[in-house]
C-alpha positions in Angstrom: -5.2 -7.3 0.3 -3.8 -4.7 2.6 -2.5 -6.1 5.8 -2.2 -3.5 8.6 0.7 -4.0 11.0 0.6 -0.5 12.4 -2.3 1.8 13.2 -1.1 4.6 10.9 -3.1 4.8 7.6 -0.3 6.3 5.6 2.0 3.3 6.0 -0.8 0.9 5.0 -1.5 3.0 1.9 2.2 2.9 0.9 2.3 -0.8 1.5 -0.8 -1.3 -0.6 0.7 0.8 -3.4 3.9 -1.2 -3.3 2.1 -4.6 -3.3 -0.4 -4.0 -6.0 2.0 -3.4 -9.0 3.9 -6.6 -8.0 0.6 -8.6 -8.1 -0.2 -7.1 -11.5 3.2 -8.0 -12.9 2.9 -11.5 -11.5 -0.5 -12.0 -13.1 0.7 -10.7 -16.5 3.7 -13.0 -16.4 1.5 -15.9 -15.4 -0.8 -15.2 -18.3 2.1 -14.9 -20.7 3.8 -18.1 -19.7 0.5 -20.1 -19.9 
């Protein structure tokens, strides 16, 4: 799921950490409303 725009590994790790909780919350909400 990580999309690298720059070559630095730290920024991609931070982006991955920021994106994964959002996807988890989205999946939980999707399961609840189903």
